[in-house]
C-alpha positions in Angstrom: -33.1 61.8 -18.6 -33.0 62.1 -22.3 -35.5 59.9 -24.1 -35.1 59.0 -27.8 -37.3 58.1 -30.7 -35.9 55.9 -33.5 -36.4 55.7 -37.2 -35.4 52.8 -39.6 -35.1 53.5 -43.3 -34.5 50.8 -45.9 -32.0 52.4 -48.3 -32.1 49.3 -50.5 -35.6 50.2 -51.6 -34.5 53.5 -53.2 -34.3 53.6 -57.0 -30.8 55.0 -57.3 -27.7 55.5 -55.0 -28.3 59.3 -55.3 -31.7 58.8 -53.6 -29.9 57.3 -50.6 -28.2 60.6 -50.0 -31.4 62.5 -50.5 -33.2 60.4 -47.8 -30.2 60.7 -45.4 -30.2 64.5 -45.9 -34.0 64.7 -45.6 -33.9 62.8 -42.3 -31.1 65.1 -41.0 -33.1 68.2 -41.9 -36.0 66.8 -39.9 -33.8 66.5 -36.8 -32.8 62.8 -37.1 -29.2 61.8 -36.3 -27.8 58.8 -38.2 -26.8 56.2 -35.6 -25.6 53.5 -38.0 -26.1 51.4 -41.1 -27.1 47.7 -40.6 -26.9 45.0 -43.3 -28.1 44.9 -45.9 -28.9 48.6 -46.3 -30.9 49.8 -43.3 -30.2 53.2 -41.8 -31.0 53.7 -38.1 -31.6 57.2 -36.8 -32.5 58.8 -33.5 -33.7 62.1 -32.2 -34.8 63.5 -28.8 -38.3 62.6 -28.0 -40.5 65.7 -27.8 -40.8 66.9 -24.3 -37.8 65.0 -23.0 -35.3 66.8 -20.8 -31.6 66.3 -21.2 -29.5 65.9 -18.1 -26.3 67.9 -18.2 -23.2 66.2 -16.7 -20.1 68.1 -15.8 -17.0 66.3 -17.1 -13.5 67.3 -16.0 -10.3 66.5 -18.0 -8.6 63.3 -16.7 -5.2 63.6 -15.1 -2.4 61.2 -14.2 -1.0 58.2 -16.1 -4.4 57.0 -17.3 -5.0 60.3 -19.1 -2.3 59.5 -21.7 -3.8 59.1 -25.2 -3.9 55.5 -26.5 -4.5 54.6 -30.2 -8.2 54.2 -30.8 -9.1 56.0 -27.5 -11.9 58.4 -28.2 -12.3 59.5 -24.6 -15.7 57.8 -24.3 
């Protein structure tokens, strides 16, 4: 099972808007994936915990009437 570690960054404390992008890119370069932004300006990141093992799951394409695409359906 994949285990995650999380990082929270207060983007509201950066001096300029350009610094926000710098910190987002820096986190990405260090392996962090942006999960979301929470009010007022808190970025939440995750990355696999060192030593965790991912579990591969085989997924087949759906068939039948329920397989038709619906607006907003991302397949998840």
